[in-house]
N, C-alpha and C positions, 0 to 999 in steps of 0.2 A: 978326379971327379970334376965335371964341368960346372960352370956357374949356374946354368939352368937346372941341373940335377940337384944341386945344393939348395936352390930356392924352393924347388918342389918338396924336397925332404923336410926343410924347415917348416914350410906351409902345412905339410901333412902332420908334423909333430905338434904344431900349434893347434890345428883342428882337433887332433886326438886329445890334447890337454884340455881344450875348452869342452869337448864332448864329455870327457871323463869327469870334469868338475861339475858339469850339469847333472850327470847321473848321480854323483855323490850328493849334491845339493838336494836333488829330488828325493833320494833315499832318506836323507836326514830329515827333510820336511815331512815326509810320509811317516817316519817313525815318531816324530813329535806329535803329529795329529792323533795317531792311534794311542799314544801314551797319555793323552789328556781326555780319555773317555769319561763321560759323566758318571758320577757315582749314583747308583740306583738305591734308594732307601725304601724299604717296604714300610707301609704304615703299621703302627703298633697293633698287635693282635689283641682283640677284646673278646671277652666271653660272650656267648649268645645272649645271656641275660642283660648284660650292660648295653649291648647293641639295641636290644628290643626297647629298653627303658629310655635310652637316649633318643631313639628315633620317634618314640611316641610322645615324649615330653617336650623336646625342642628340636627344631630343624638342624640337620647336620651342618656344621660350619667347618670351613677349612681351618686347620690348626695354624694359628699365627704364632710368631715368635714370643709375643708377650703371654700367650697361653701356657707356654712351657715353664713360666715362673709361678704359675698357679695364683693369679690375682683373685682376691675375694670379690663378692658381688658388688660392693660399692666401688671398688677399683675398676671392675669391668664396666660399670655404668659410666664412670669418668672417662675411661679409655674409649668407650663407644662414642661419647660426645666429642672427644678429641678427633677421632677418625672421621666422624660426620663433618666436623668443621674443616678438616683437611680436604675431604672430598669436595666440599662446596668451594673452597679456595682454588683447588685444582681445576674444577669445572669452569670457574670464572676466568682463570688464567688461560685455559684451553680456548674458551670462546674469544678472548681478546687476541690471542695468537692467530686463531683462524681468521678473524676479521682483518688483522694486519696483513696476513698472508694473502688474503683475497684482494686487498687493496694493491699490494705489490704485484700480484699476477695481472690485475687489471691494468696497472700502469705499463707493465711490460707489453701487454697485448696491444694497447693503444699506440705505444711507441713503434711496435713492429708493424702495425697497420700503416702508420704514417711513413715509415721507411719504405714499405712496399709501394705505397702511392707515389713516393718521390721518384721511383724508377719508371713508372708507367706514364704514358701520354696523358694529356688532360682528359681526353674522352674515356680512355681505359680507367683512369683514376675515378672519374665520375661514376662509371658503371660499377666499378669495384666497391665504391662507397655505398651505392644503391643496394648492392647485394649484401653488404655487411649490415646495412640498416634493416633489411628484411630479415636477415638471420637473427639479429639482436632482438627484433620485435617478436619473432617466434619463440626465442629463448625466454623472453620476459613473460609471454603468455603461458608457457609451460611452467615457469616458476610460480606465477600467480595461481595456476590450477593446483600445483602441489601444495601451496599454502592454504587453499580452500579445503583440501581433503582432510 
């Protein structure tokens, strides 16, 4: 067997091994994905009388984990106040994060514009800046209109 034939045979063997490993890995990944199917839980079945009274007396609520331990009315009132405080704190944090994110995006935008201008000739850079100013003015007008609505 010549040297070229042996090289081709080894190459074919390596390619077959890599292809086979890929197929096996794909099959293993596919079986893992299907094995982790989400468990579907049916809501508890209630009698027609309890559904009618529940819907007429108070609005339907999504069942929460703390509802499963059956807290009394005073506990529910305290839990509701805790949840309201949590939502308020979360809302403040979200607003702070959005403001910080907007500042970061604005800084990147300005740096990008400056980098683009550095590539252009002075005349092109001036025209580019004029177009940016017009665009920013239109965006500010739209933002002001949205705030008035």
